[in-house]
DSSP file (Angstrom, degrees, kcal/mol; ACC not computed):
  #  RESIDUE AA STRUCTURE BP1 BP2  ACC     N-H-->O    O-->H-N    N-H-->O    O-->H-N    TCO  KAPPA ALPHA  PHI   PSI    X-CA   Y-CA   Z-CA
    1    1 A X              0   0    0      0, 0.0     2,-0.1     0, 0.0     0, 0.0   0.000 360.0 360.0 360.0 127.6  198.3   61.2   76.9
    2    2 A X     >  -     0   0    0      1,-0.0     4,-2.1    59,-0.0     5,-0.2  -0.442 360.0 -93.1-103.0 179.7  201.7   60.5   75.2
    3    3 A X  H  > S+     0   0    0      1,-0.2     4,-2.3     2,-0.2    58,-0.3   0.867 123.6  52.9 -61.7 -39.1  203.7   62.4   72.6
    4    4 A X  H  > S+     0   0    0     56,-0.3     4,-2.5     1,-0.2    -1,-0.2   0.901 108.4  51.4 -64.0 -39.0  202.2   60.5   69.7
    5    5 A X  H  > S+     0   0    0      2,-0.2     4,-2.2     1,-0.2    -2,-0.2   0.916 109.2  49.8 -64.2 -43.5  198.7   61.3   70.9
    6    6 A X  H  X S+     0   0    0     -4,-2.1     4,-2.0     2,-0.2     5,-0.2   0.933 111.8  48.8 -60.1 -45.8  199.5   65.0   71.2
    7    7 A X  H  X S+     0   0    0     -4,-2.3     4,-2.0     1,-0.2    -2,-0.2   0.917 111.3  49.7 -60.4 -43.8  200.9   65.0   67.6
    8    8 A X  H  < S+     0   0    0     -4,-2.5     4,-0.4     1,-0.2    -1,-0.2   0.847 109.4  52.6 -65.4 -33.9  197.8   63.2   66.4
    9    9 A X  H  < S+     0   0    0     -4,-2.2     3,-0.3     1,-0.2    -1,-0.2   0.902 119.3  31.6 -68.4 -40.9  195.5   65.7   68.1
   10   10 A X  H >X S+     0   0    0     -4,-2.0     3,-1.3     1,-0.2     4,-0.5   0.636  97.9  80.7 -96.7 -12.9  197.1   68.9   66.6
   11   11 A X  H 3X S+     0   0    0     -4,-2.0     4,-0.8     1,-0.3    -1,-0.2   0.698  85.8  63.0 -69.9 -14.8  198.3   67.6   63.2
   12   12 A X  H 3> S+     0   0    0     -4,-0.4     4,-2.9    -3,-0.3     5,-0.5   0.726  86.0  76.2 -77.5 -20.7  194.9   68.1   61.7
   13   13 A X  H <> S+     0   0    0     -3,-1.3     4,-2.6     1,-0.2     5,-0.2   0.941  98.9  38.4 -61.3 -52.4  194.9   71.8   62.3
   14   14 A X  H  X S+     0   0    0     -4,-0.5     4,-1.9     2,-0.2    -1,-0.2   0.870 117.5  52.1 -68.2 -31.9  197.2   72.8   59.4
   15   15 A X  H  X S+     0   0    0     -4,-0.8     4,-0.9     2,-0.2    -2,-0.2   0.974 120.4  31.4 -65.6 -54.1  195.7   70.2   57.1
   16   16 A X  H  X S+     0   0    0     -4,-2.9     4,-2.0     1,-0.2    -2,-0.2   0.829 115.6  61.3 -73.6 -31.6  192.1   71.3   57.7
   17   17 A X  H  X S+     0   0    0     -4,-2.6     4,-2.4    -5,-0.5    -1,-0.2   0.884 100.5  52.6 -63.3 -39.2  193.0   74.9   58.2
   18   18 A X  H  X S+     0   0    0     -4,-1.9     4,-2.1     1,-0.2    -1,-0.2   0.857 108.3  51.9 -66.5 -32.2  194.5   75.3   54.7
   19   19 A X  H  X S+     0   0    0     -4,-0.9     4,-2.0     2,-0.2    -2,-0.2   0.892 108.7  50.7 -68.4 -38.4  191.2   73.9   53.3
   20   20 A X  H  X S+     0   0    0     -4,-2.0     4,-2.6     2,-0.2    -2,-0.2   0.919 109.7  50.3 -61.6 -44.1  189.4   76.6   55.3
   21   21 A X  H  X S+     0   0    0     -4,-2.4     4,-3.0     1,-0.2     5,-0.2   0.896 107.1  54.8 -62.8 -40.0  191.7   79.3   54.0
   22   22 A X  H  X S+     0   0    0     -4,-2.1     4,-2.4     1,-0.2    -1,-0.2   0.933 110.1  46.3 -57.4 -45.6  191.0   78.0   50.4
   23   23 A X  H  X S+     0   0    0     -4,-2.0     4,-2.4     2,-0.2    -2,-0.2   0.922 113.1  49.1 -64.1 -44.1  187.3   78.4   51.0
   24   24 A X  H  X S+     0   0    0     -4,-2.6     4,-2.8     1,-0.2    -2,-0.2   0.919 113.4  46.4 -61.1 -43.9  187.7   81.9   52.5
   25   25 A X  H  X S+     0   0    0     -4,-3.0     4,-2.8     2,-0.2     5,-0.2   0.876 110.9  51.7 -69.3 -36.5  189.9   83.0   49.6
   26   26 A X  H  X S+     0   0    0     -4,-2.4     4,-2.4    -5,-0.2    -1,-0.2   0.931 113.3  45.5 -63.4 -44.0  187.5   81.6   47.0
   27   27 A X  H  X S+     0   0    0     -4,-2.4     4,-2.5     2,-0.2    -2,-0.2   0.926 113.5  50.1 -62.0 -45.4  184.7   83.4   48.7
   28   28 A X  H  X>S+     0   0    0     -4,-2.8     5,-2.1     1,-0.2     4,-0.8   0.900 112.2  46.8 -62.1 -42.1  186.8   86.6   48.9
   29   29 A X  H  <5S+     0   0    0     -4,-2.8     3,-0.3     3,-0.2    -1,-0.2   0.917 114.3  47.0 -67.1 -42.6  187.8   86.5   45.3
   30   30 A X  H  <5S+     0   0    0     -4,-2.4    -2,-0.2     1,-0.2    -1,-0.2   0.880 121.7  35.9 -66.7 -37.8  184.2   85.8   44.1
   31   31 A X  H  <5S-     0   0    0     -4,-2.5    -1,-0.2    -5,-0.2    -2,-0.2   0.431 103.7-125.2 -95.4  -0.6  182.7   88.6   46.2
   32   32 A X  T  <5 +     0   0    0     -4,-0.8     2,-0.8    -3,-0.3    -3,-0.2   0.924  51.0 167.6  54.0  45.7  185.7   91.0   45.9
   33   33 A X     >< -     0   0    0     -5,-2.1     4,-1.8    -6,-0.2    -1,-0.2  -0.810  28.2-177.0-101.0 105.1  185.8   91.1   49.7
   34   34 A X  H  > S+     0   0    0     -2,-0.8     4,-2.3     1,-0.2    -1,-0.2   0.858  86.4  57.4 -64.3 -35.7  188.9   92.7   51.1
   35   35 A X  H  > S+     0   0    0      2,-0.2     4,-2.2     1,-0.2    -1,-0.2   0.911 106.9  45.8 -63.4 -44.0  187.7   91.8   54.6
   36   36 A X  H  > S+     0   0    0      2,-0.2     4,-2.5     1,-0.2    -1,-0.2   0.855 110.7  54.6 -68.9 -33.4  187.4   88.1   53.9
   37   37 A X  H  X S+     0   0    0     -4,-1.8     4,-2.4     2,-0.2    -2,-0.2   0.928 108.5  48.8 -63.7 -43.1  190.8   88.2   52.2
   38   38 A X  H  X S+     0   0    0     -4,-2.3     4,-2.4     2,-0.2    -2,-0.2   0.914 110.0  52.0 -60.7 -43.1  192.3   89.7   55.4
   39   39 A X  H  X S+     0   0    0     -4,-2.2     4,-2.3     1,-0.2    -2,-0.2   0.937 110.4  48.1 -57.7 -47.3  190.6   87.0   57.5
   40   40 A X  H  X S+     0   0    0     -4,-2.5     4,-2.3     1,-0.2    -2,-0.2   0.900 111.0  50.2 -62.5 -41.9  192.1   84.3   55.3
   41   41 A X  H  X S+     0   0    0     -4,-2.4     4,-2.0     1,-0.2    -1,-0.2   0.879 109.7  51.9 -65.5 -36.7  195.6   85.9   55.5
   42   42 A X  H  X S+     0   0    0     -4,-2.4     4,-1.9     2,-0.2    -2,-0.2   0.907 109.1  49.2 -64.1 -41.8  195.2   86.1   59.3
   43   43 A X  H  X S+     0   0    0     -4,-2.3     4,-2.7     1,-0.2    -2,-0.2   0.900 108.8  54.0 -64.1 -40.0  194.3   82.4   59.5
   44   44 A X  H  X S+     0   0    0     -4,-2.3     4,-2.2     1,-0.2    -2,-0.2   0.907 105.7  53.2 -59.5 -41.7  197.3   81.6   57.3
   45   45 A X  H  X S+     0   0    0     -4,-2.0     4,-1.3     1,-0.2    -1,-0.2   0.920 111.8  44.7 -60.5 -44.0  199.6   83.5   59.8
   46   46 A X  H  X S+     0   0    0     -4,-1.9     4,-2.5     1,-0.2    -2,-0.2   0.910 110.9  53.9 -66.0 -42.5  198.2   81.4   62.7
   47   47 A X  H  X S+     0   0    0     -4,-2.7     4,-2.8     1,-0.2    -1,-0.2   0.858 102.2  59.0 -62.1 -35.0  198.5   78.2   60.7
   48   48 A X  H  X S+     0   0    0     -4,-2.2     4,-1.1     1,-0.2    -1,-0.2   0.920 109.8  42.8 -59.1 -43.6  202.2   78.9   60.0
   49   49 A X  H  X S+     0   0    0     -4,-1.3     4,-1.6    -3,-0.2     3,-0.3   0.911 114.0  50.7 -68.6 -42.8  202.9   79.0   63.7
   50   50 A X  H  X S+     0   0    0     -4,-2.5     4,-2.7     1,-0.2    -2,-0.2   0.887 104.9  57.5 -63.3 -38.6  200.8   75.9   64.4
   51   51 A X  H  X S+     0   0    0     -4,-2.8     4,-2.5     1,-0.2    -1,-0.2   0.850 103.5  53.3 -64.3 -32.4  202.5   74.0   61.7
   52   52 A X  H  X S+     0   0    0     -4,-1.1     4,-2.5    -3,-0.3    -1,-0.2   0.925 109.7  48.0 -65.7 -43.3  205.9   74.6   63.3
   53   53 A X  H  X S+     0   0    0     -4,-1.6     4,-1.9     2,-0.2    -2,-0.2   0.922 111.7  50.3 -61.9 -43.9  204.5   73.2   66.6
   54   54 A X  H  X S+     0   0    0     -4,-2.7     4,-0.8     1,-0.2    -2,-0.2   0.931 111.3  48.7 -60.1 -45.4  203.1   70.2   64.8
   55   55 A X  H >X S+     0   0    0     -4,-2.5     3,-0.9     1,-0.2     4,-0.6   0.919 110.1  51.2 -61.1 -43.8  206.4   69.5   63.1
   56   56 A X  H 3X S+     0   0    0     -4,-2.5     4,-0.6     1,-0.3     3,-0.5   0.814 106.8  53.5 -67.1 -29.7  208.3   69.8   66.4
   57   57 A X  H 3X S+     0   0    0     -4,-1.9     4,-2.0     1,-0.2    -1,-0.3   0.656  92.5  77.3 -76.5 -14.2  205.9   67.3   68.1
   58   58 A X  H <X S+     0   0    0     -3,-0.9     4,-2.5    -4,-0.8    -1,-0.2   0.864  87.6  55.8 -64.4 -36.6  206.6   64.8   65.3
   59   59 A X  H  X S+     0   0    0     -4,-0.6     4,-1.8    -3,-0.5    -1,-0.2   0.918 109.7  45.3 -62.9 -43.4  210.1   63.8   66.7
   60   60 A X  H  X S+     0   0    0     -4,-0.6     4,-1.2     1,-0.2   -56,-0.3   0.874 112.2  52.4 -67.3 -36.6  208.6   62.9   70.0
   61   61 A X  H  X S+     0   0    0     -4,-2.0     4,-1.3   -58,-0.3     3,-0.3   0.893 105.9  55.1 -65.0 -38.5  205.8   61.0   68.3
   62   62 A X  H >X S+     0   0    0     -4,-2.5     4,-2.4     1,-0.2     3,-0.6   0.923 104.3  53.4 -59.3 -44.6  208.4   59.1   66.3
   63   63 A X  H 3< S+     0   0    0     -4,-1.8     4,-0.3     1,-0.2    -1,-0.2   0.825 108.1  52.4 -59.9 -30.8  210.1   58.0   69.5
   64   64 A X  H 3< S+     0   0    0     -4,-1.2    -1,-0.2    -3,-0.3    -2,-0.2   0.789 122.9  24.5 -75.7 -28.6  206.8   56.6   70.7
   65   65 A X  H X< S+     0   0    0     -4,-1.3     3,-2.0    -3,-0.6    -2,-0.2   0.569  90.4  94.7-116.1 -10.7  206.0   54.5   67.6
   66   66 A X  T 3< S+     0   0    0     -4,-2.4    -3,-0.1     1,-0.3    -1,-0.1   0.750  92.3  43.5 -62.6 -24.4  209.2   53.6   65.9
   67   67 A X  T 3  S+     0   0    0     -4,-0.3    -1,-0.3     2,-0.1     2,-0.1   0.317  87.8 113.6-102.1   8.8  209.6   50.3   67.6
   68   68 A X  S X  S-     0   0    0     -3,-2.0     3,-1.7     1,-0.1    -3,-0.1  -0.491  80.2 -91.7 -77.5 150.3  206.0   49.2   67.3
   69   69 A X  T 3  S+     0   0    0      1,-0.2    -1,-0.1    -2,-0.1     3,-0.1  -0.345 111.2  20.6 -60.2 138.3  205.2   46.2   65.0
   70   70 A X  T 3  S+     0   0    0      1,-0.2     2,-0.5    -3,-0.1    -1,-0.2   0.412  94.6 116.5  85.3  -2.2  204.4   47.2   61.5
   71   71 A X    <   -     0   0    0     -3,-1.7     2,-0.3    -6,-0.1    -1,-0.2  -0.881  47.0-164.0-102.6 125.3  206.1   50.6   61.7
   72   72 A X     >  -     0   0    0     -2,-0.5     4,-1.9    66,-0.1     3,-0.1  -0.830  27.7-131.9-110.9 149.3  209.1   51.0   59.4
   73   73 A X  H  > S+     0   0    0     -2,-0.3     4,-2.9     1,-0.2     5,-0.2   0.849 108.2  60.7 -61.4 -35.1  211.8   53.7   59.5
   74   74 A X  H  > S+     0   0    0      1,-0.2     4,-2.3     2,-0.2    -1,-0.2   0.914 105.0  46.8 -60.5 -44.1  211.2   54.3   55.8
   75   75 A X  H  > S+     0   0    0      2,-0.2     4,-2.2     1,-0.2    -1,-0.2   0.914 113.4  48.7 -65.1 -42.1  207.6   55.3   56.3
   76   76 A X  H  X S+     0   0    0     -4,-1.9     4,-2.7     1,-0.2    -2,-0.2   0.928 112.1  48.6 -63.8 -44.4  208.5   57.6   59.2
   77   77 A X  H  X S+     0   0    0     -4,-2.9     4,-2.6     2,-0.2     5,-0.2   0.894 110.0  51.5 -64.3 -40.2  211.3   59.2   57.2
   78   78 A X  H  X S+     0   0    0     -4,-2.3     4,-2.1    -5,-0.2    -1,-0.2   0.926 113.1  45.5 -61.0 -44.2  209.1   59.8   54.1
   79   79 A X  H  X S+     0   0    0     -4,-2.2     4,-2.6    55,-0.2    -2,-0.2   0.911 112.6  51.1 -64.4 -42.7  206.5   61.4   56.4
   80   80 A X  H  X S+     0   0    0     -4,-2.7     4,-2.2     2,-0.2    -2,-0.2   0.901 110.5  48.1 -64.1 -42.1  209.1   63.5   58.1
   81   81 A X  H  X S+     0   0    0     -4,-2.6     4,-2.1     2,-0.2    -1,-0.2   0.919 114.0  46.3 -65.2 -43.7  210.6   64.8   54.8
   82   82 A X  H  X S+     0   0    0     -4,-2.1     4,-2.6    -5,-0.2    -2,-0.2   0.888 111.3  53.5 -64.6 -38.5  207.2   65.7   53.5
   83   83 A X  H  X S+     0   0    0     -4,-2.6     4,-2.6     2,-0.2    -2,-0.2   0.898 107.7  50.2 -64.2 -40.8  206.3   67.4   56.8
   84   84 A X  H  X S+     0   0    0     -4,-2.2     4,-2.5     2,-0.2     5,-0.2   0.942 112.7  46.2 -62.9 -46.7  209.4   69.5   56.7
   85   85 A X  H  X S+     0   0    0     -4,-2.1     4,-2.4     1,-0.2    -2,-0.2   0.920 115.1  46.6 -61.9 -44.1  208.7   70.6   53.1
   86   86 A X  H  X S+     0   0    0     -4,-2.6     4,-2.7     2,-0.2     5,-0.2   0.884 112.6  50.1 -66.8 -38.5  205.0   71.4   53.9
   87   87 A X  H  X S+     0   0    0     -4,-2.6     4,-2.5    -5,-0.2    -2,-0.2   0.915 112.1  46.9 -66.6 -42.9  206.0   73.2   57.1
   88   88 A X  H  X S+     0   0    0     -4,-2.5     4,-2.5    -5,-0.2    -2,-0.2   0.920 113.6  49.0 -64.0 -43.3  208.5   75.4   55.3
   89   89 A X  H  X S+     0   0    0     -4,-2.4     4,-2.4    -5,-0.2    -2,-0.2   0.926 113.9  44.8 -63.4 -44.8  206.0   76.1   52.5
   90   90 A X  H  X S+     0   0    0     -4,-2.7     4,-2.6     2,-0.2    -1,-0.2   0.882 112.3  53.1 -67.5 -36.7  203.2   77.0   55.0
   91   91 A X  H  X S+     0   0    0     -4,-2.5     4,-2.3    -5,-0.2    -2,-0.2   0.909 110.1  47.3 -62.4 -42.3  205.7   79.1   57.0
   92   92 A X  H  X S+     0   0    0     -4,-2.5     4,-2.3     2,-0.2    -2,-0.2   0.914 112.9  48.5 -65.1 -42.7  206.7   81.0   53.8
   93   93 A X  H  X S+     0   0    0     -4,-2.4     4,-2.2     2,-0.2    -2,-0.2   0.890 111.0  51.0 -64.1 -39.3  203.1   81.5   52.9
   94   94 A X  H  X S+     0   0    0     -4,-2.6     4,-2.5     2,-0.2    -2,-0.2   0.900 109.0  50.9 -64.3 -41.2  202.3   82.7   56.4
   95   95 A X  H  X S+     0   0    0     -4,-2.3     4,-2.5     1,-0.2    -2,-0.2   0.907 110.7  48.7 -63.4 -41.4  205.2   85.2   56.2
   96   96 A X  H  X S+     0   0    0     -4,-2.3     4,-2.5     2,-0.2    -1,-0.2   0.883 110.0  52.4 -64.3 -38.0  203.9   86.5   52.9
   97   97 A X  H  X S+     0   0    0     -4,-2.2     4,-2.6     2,-0.2    -2,-0.2   0.929 111.0  46.3 -63.2 -45.3  200.4   86.8   54.5
   98   98 A X  H  X S+     0   0    0     -4,-2.5     4,-2.3     2,-0.2    -2,-0.2   0.921 112.9  49.7 -63.4 -44.1  201.8   88.8   57.4
   99   99 A X  H  X S+     0   0    0     -4,-2.5     4,-2.8     2,-0.2    -2,-0.2   0.892 111.7  49.1 -62.2 -39.5  203.8   91.0   55.0
  100  100 A X  H  X S+     0   0    0     -4,-2.5     4,-2.3     2,-0.2    -2,-0.2   0.922 110.4  49.8 -66.5 -44.4  200.8   91.6   52.9
  101  101 A X  H  < S+     0   0    0     -4,-2.6    -2,-0.2     1,-0.2    -1,-0.2   0.897 115.1  44.5 -61.1 -39.6  198.6   92.5   55.9
  102  102 A X  H >< S+     0   0    0     -4,-2.3     3,-1.3    -5,-0.2    -2,-0.2   0.925 112.4  51.1 -69.8 -44.6  201.3   95.0   57.1
  103  103 A X  H 3< S+     0   0    0     -4,-2.8    -2,-0.2     1,-0.3    -1,-0.2   0.869 119.8  35.3 -61.7 -38.6  201.9   96.5   53.6
  104  104 A X  T >< S+     0   0    0     -4,-2.3     3,-2.2    -5,-0.2    -1,-0.3   0.054  82.5 149.9-106.7  24.5  198.2   97.1   53.0
  105  105 A X  T <  S+     0   0    0     -3,-1.3     3,-0.1     1,-0.3    -3,-0.1  -0.351  74.9   9.2 -60.0 133.2  197.2   98.0   56.6
  106  106 A X  T 3  S+     0   0    0      1,-0.2     2,-0.3    -2,-0.0    -1,-0.3   0.508 117.0  90.9  76.4   3.6  194.3  100.5   56.6
  107  107 A X  S <  S-     0   0    0     -3,-2.2     2,-0.3     0, 0.0    -1,-0.2  -0.871  86.0 -93.0-127.8 162.1  193.8  100.1   52.9
  108  108 A X        -     0   0    0     -2,-0.3     2,-0.3    -3,-0.1     3,-0.0  -0.544  44.3-120.3 -71.5 134.4  191.7   97.9   50.7
  109  109 A X        -     0   0    0     -2,-0.3    -1,-0.1     1,-0.1   -72,-0.1  -0.568  28.8-111.1 -74.5 137.2  193.5   94.8   49.5
  110  110 A X    >>  -     0   0    0     -2,-0.3     3,-1.4     1,-0.1     4,-0.6  -0.348  25.2-118.2 -62.8 151.3  193.9   94.5   45.7
  111  111 A X  H >> S+     0   0    0      1,-0.3     4,-1.3     2,-0.2     3,-0.8   0.809 109.7  69.3 -63.2 -30.0  191.9   91.6   44.3
  112  112 A X  H 3> S+     0   0    0      1,-0.2     4,-3.0     2,-0.2    -1,-0.3   0.771  87.2  67.9 -62.0 -23.7  195.0   89.9   43.0
  113  113 A X  H <> S+     0   0    0     -3,-1.4     4,-2.6     1,-0.2    -1,-0.2   0.917  99.7  48.4 -62.1 -42.5  196.0   89.2   46.6
  114  114 A X  H <X S+     0   0    0     -3,-0.8     4,-2.3    -4,-0.6    -1,-0.2   0.911 114.1  46.2 -63.8 -41.7  193.0   86.7   47.0
  115  115 A X  H  X S+     0   0    0     -4,-1.3     4,-2.2     2,-0.2    -2,-0.2   0.906 113.5  47.6 -69.6 -40.8  194.0   85.0   43.7
  116  116 A X  H  X S+     0   0    0     -4,-3.0     4,-2.6     1,-0.2     5,-0.2   0.910 113.0  50.1 -63.8 -41.2  197.6   84.8   44.6
  117  117 A X  H  X S+     0   0    0     -4,-2.6     4,-2.9    -5,-0.3     5,-0.3   0.889 107.7  53.8 -63.3 -39.5  196.6   83.5   48.0
  118  118 A X  H  X S+     0   0    0     -4,-2.3     4,-2.3     2,-0.2    -2,-0.2   0.935 111.0  45.8 -59.2 -47.1  194.4   80.9   46.4
  119  119 A X  H  X S+     0   0    0     -4,-2.2     4,-2.0     2,-0.2    -2,-0.2   0.961 116.4  43.7 -62.0 -52.6  197.2   79.6   44.3
  120  120 A X  H  X S+     0   0    0     -4,-2.6     4,-2.3     1,-0.2    -2,-0.2   0.898 115.3  48.6 -61.3 -41.6  199.7   79.4   47.1
  121  121 A X  H  X S+     0   0    0     -4,-2.9     4,-3.1    -5,-0.2    -1,-0.2   0.860 107.5  55.3 -69.4 -34.9  197.3   77.9   49.5
  122  122 A X  H  X S+     0   0    0     -4,-2.3     4,-2.0    -5,-0.3    -1,-0.2   0.918 109.8  47.1 -62.5 -42.2  196.2   75.3   47.0
  123  123 A X  H  X S+     0   0    0     -4,-2.0     4,-2.0     2,-0.2    -2,-0.2   0.948 115.5  44.7 -62.6 -48.5  199.8   74.2   46.6
  124  124 A X  H  X S+     0   0    0     -4,-2.3     4,-2.8     1,-0.2    -2,-0.2   0.887 110.3  54.6 -65.6 -39.1  200.4   74.1   50.4
  125  125 A X  H  X S+     0   0    0     -4,-3.1     4,-2.5     1,-0.2    -1,-0.2   0.901 108.4  50.0 -61.3 -40.0  197.0   72.3   51.0
  126  126 A X  H  X S+     0   0    0     -4,-2.0     4,-2.3     2,-0.2    -1,-0.2   0.905 111.0  48.7 -63.0 -41.6  198.2   69.6   48.5
  127  127 A X  H  X S+     0   0    0     -4,-2.0     4,-2.4     2,-0.2    -2,-0.2   0.902 112.0  49.1 -64.7 -40.6  201.5   69.3   50.4
  128  128 A X  H  X S+     0   0    0     -4,-2.8     4,-2.6     2,-0.2    -2,-0.2   0.906 110.7  50.2 -65.4 -41.6  199.7   69.1   53.7
  129  129 A X  H  X S+     0   0    0     -4,-2.5     4,-2.4     2,-0.2    -2,-0.2   0.913 111.4  48.4 -63.5 -42.4  197.3   66.4   52.3
  130  130 A X  H  X S+     0   0    0     -4,-2.3     4,-2.4     2,-0.2    -2,-0.2   0.918 112.0  49.3 -63.6 -43.6  200.2   64.4   51.0
  131  131 A X  H  X S+     0   0    0     -4,-2.4     4,-2.4     1,-0.2    -2,-0.2   0.916 111.0  49.7 -61.3 -43.9  202.0   64.7   54.3
  132  132 A X  H  X S+     0   0    0     -4,-2.6     4,-2.6     2,-0.2    -1,-0.2   0.897 109.3  52.4 -62.5 -40.5  198.9   63.6   56.2
  133  133 A X  H  X S+     0   0    0     -4,-2.4     4,-1.7     2,-0.2    -2,-0.2   0.931 110.6  46.9 -60.9 -46.5  198.5   60.6   53.9
  134  134 A X  H  X S+     0   0    0     -4,-2.4     4,-0.7     1,-0.2   -55,-0.2   0.894 112.5  50.4 -63.7 -39.0  202.1   59.5   54.5
  135  135 A X  H >X S+     0   0    0     -4,-2.4     3,-0.9     1,-0.2     4,-0.6   0.895 107.8  53.1 -65.2 -39.7  201.6   60.0   58.3
  136  136 A X  H >X S+     0   0    0     -4,-2.6     4,-1.8     1,-0.2     3,-0.7   0.846 101.2  60.7 -63.6 -33.5  198.4   57.9   58.2
  137  137 A X  H 3< S+     0   0    0     -4,-1.7    -1,-0.2     1,-0.2    -2,-0.2   0.725  87.8  74.7 -67.5 -20.6  200.3   55.1   56.5
  138  138 A X  H << S+     0   0    0     -3,-0.9    -1,-0.2    -4,-0.7    -2,-0.2   0.911 119.2  10.5 -59.6 -42.1  202.6   54.7   59.4
  139  139 A X  H << S+     0   0    0     -3,-0.7     2,-0.7    -4,-0.6    -2,-0.2   0.478 118.5  73.1-116.0  -5.9  199.9   53.0   61.5
  140  140 A X    ><  +     0   0    0     -4,-1.8     3,-1.8    -5,-0.2     4,-0.2  -0.779  50.7 176.4-114.6  88.1  197.1   52.3   59.0
  141  141 A X  G >  S+     0   0    0     -2,-0.7     3,-1.3     1,-0.3    -1,-0.2   0.746  72.9  73.1 -63.1 -23.2  198.3   49.4   56.9
  142  142 A X  G 3  S+     0   0    0      1,-0.3    -1,-0.3    -3,-0.1    -5,-0.1   0.670  98.8  46.3 -68.7 -14.7  195.0   49.4   55.0
  143  143 A X  G <  S+     0   0    0     -3,-1.8    -1,-0.3    -7,-0.2    -2,-0.2   0.376  86.1 114.6-106.7   4.7  195.9   52.6   53.2
  144  144 A X    X > -     0   0    0     -3,-1.3     5,-0.6    -4,-0.2     3,-0.5  -0.489  58.8-147.8 -76.3 144.7  199.4   51.6   52.2
  145  145 A X  T 3 5S+     0   0    0      1,-0.2    -1,-0.1    -2,-0.2    -4,-0.0   0.525  83.1  85.3 -85.6  -7.0  200.1   51.2   48.5
  146  146 A X  T 3 5S-     0   0    0      1,-0.1    -1,-0.2    -5,-0.1    -2,-0.0   0.327 115.3 -91.7 -83.1  10.2  202.7   48.5   49.1
  147  147 A X  T X 5S+     0   0    0     -3,-0.5     3,-1.4    -6,-0.1     4,-0.5   0.348  96.3 117.0 102.0  -7.2  200.2   45.7   49.3
  148  148 A X  T >>5S+     0   0    0      1,-0.3     3,-0.9     2,-0.2     4,-0.6   0.822  74.9  61.2 -62.5 -27.4  199.4   45.6   53.0
  149  149 A X  H 3><S+     0   0    0     -5,-0.6     4,-2.5     1,-0.2     3,-0.4   0.716  85.6  77.1 -70.6 -18.8  195.9   46.6   52.0
  150  150 A X  H <> S+     0   0    0     -3,-1.4     4,-2.6     1,-0.2    -1,-0.2   0.842  88.1  57.7 -61.3 -31.3  195.6   43.3   50.1
  151  151 A X  H <> S+     0   0    0     -3,-0.9     4,-1.1    -4,-0.5    -1,-0.2   0.883 108.2  45.9 -66.6 -35.4  195.2   41.5   53.3
  152  152 A X  H  X S+     0   0    0     -4,-0.6     4,-1.3    -3,-0.4     3,-0.3   0.925 113.6  48.9 -69.2 -44.5  192.1   43.7   54.1
  153  153 A X  H  X S+     0   0    0     -4,-2.5     4,-1.1     1,-0.2    -2,-0.2   0.862 107.8  55.1 -64.0 -35.5  190.8   43.2   50.5
  154  154 A X  H  X S+     0   0    0     -4,-2.6     4,-0.8     1,-0.2    -1,-0.2   0.833 107.6  50.1 -67.0 -30.7  191.3   39.4   50.8
  155  155 A X  H  X S+     0   0    0     -4,-1.1     4,-1.8    -3,-0.3    -1,-0.2   0.773  99.1  67.4 -77.5 -26.1  189.2   39.3   54.0
  156  156 A X  H  X S+     0   0    0     -4,-1.3     4,-2.5     1,-0.2     5,-0.2   0.930  97.1  49.7 -65.6 -47.5  186.3   41.3   52.4
  157  157 A X  H  X S+     0   0    0     -4,-1.1     4,-3.1     1,-0.2    -1,-0.2   0.900 109.4  53.8 -59.6 -37.0  185.2   38.6   49.9
  158  158 A X  H  X S+     0   0    0     -4,-0.8     4,-2.1     1,-0.2    -1,-0.2   0.910 109.9  47.1 -62.6 -40.4  185.2   36.0   52.7
  159  159 A X  H  X S+     0   0    0     -4,-1.8     4,-1.9     2,-0.2    -1,-0.2   0.903 113.1  49.1 -66.8 -40.1  182.9   38.3   54.7
  160  160 A X  H  X S+     0   0    0     -4,-2.5     4,-2.5     2,-0.2    -2,-0.2   0.904 109.5  51.9 -65.3 -41.1  180.7   38.9   51.7
  161  161 A X  H  X S+     0   0    0     -4,-3.1     4,-2.4     1,-0.2    -1,-0.2   0.911 109.1  50.2 -62.2 -41.2  180.5   35.2   51.0
  162  162 A X  H  X S+     0   0    0     -4,-2.1     4,-1.9     1,-0.2    -1,-0.2   0.876 109.9  51.1 -63.3 -36.9  179.4   34.5   54.5
  163  163 A X  H  X S+     0   0    0     -4,-1.9     4,-1.7     2,-0.2    -2,-0.2   0.906 109.9  49.4 -66.0 -42.0  176.8   37.2   54.2
  164  164 A X  H  X S+     0   0    0     -4,-2.5     4,-2.2     1,-0.2    -2,-0.2   0.893 109.2  52.3 -65.2 -39.1  175.5   35.6   51.0
  165  165 A X  H  X S+     0   0    0     -4,-2.4     4,-2.3     1,-0.2    -1,-0.2   0.895 107.3  52.9 -63.1 -38.5  175.4   32.2   52.7
  166  166 A X  H  X S+     0   0    0     -4,-1.9     4,-1.5     1,-0.2    -1,-0.2   0.869 108.4  50.1 -64.0 -36.3  173.3   33.6   55.5
  167  167 A X  H  X S+     0   0    0     -4,-1.7     4,-0.9     2,-0.2    -1,-0.2   0.895 109.8  50.9 -67.8 -39.7  170.8   35.1   53.0
  168  168 A X  H >< S+     0   0    0     -4,-2.2     3,-0.6     1,-0.2    -2,-0.2   0.899 109.8  49.5 -65.1 -39.8  170.5   31.7   51.3
  169  169 A X  H 3< S+     0   0    0     -4,-2.3    -1,-0.2     1,-0.2    -2,-0.2   0.835 107.3  55.4 -67.5 -31.3  169.9   29.9   54.6
  170  170 A X  H 3<        0   0    0     -4,-1.5    -1,-0.2     1,-0.2    -2,-0.2   0.715 360.0 360.0 -73.6 -20.2  167.2   32.5   55.5
  171  171 A X    <<        0   0    0     -4,-0.9    -1,-0.2    -3,-0.6    -2,-0.2   0.485 360.0 360.0 -76.2 360.0  165.3   31.8   52.2
């Protein structure tokens, strides 16, 4: 297992984790559940730490792939910049979650905490999704907006035409 593989294994945790937190907070807000809000804030705290680890493994992953065919420094830098912003945002949200849990320890959380958490987590989830998209483009040319996907699209009609010819021959 190399550095890029490690990065790929753990980079999904903050992306999917923020979506889990969104669901928990939506449930908590709808049900007025202080307990579920606490759960969501706890998950945010863990995700903040995990996102730092994911970010730190990115440099080693970059070293593993930067000289591979089809990988450009521009794509890596775009992903790296988005990753830094998303990591800082999730870290700030995690710090707020920890502060909120400490401030309201032993007491019922006000309902506004779930709504504020929903807003903040939605922003961070969007940042994480964008970062993941940019990271995916590094090695998946079929999802790039720069036209690399056109080669895949050009191959699809040929495959469809061959399929249609096979149907005609079968008739």
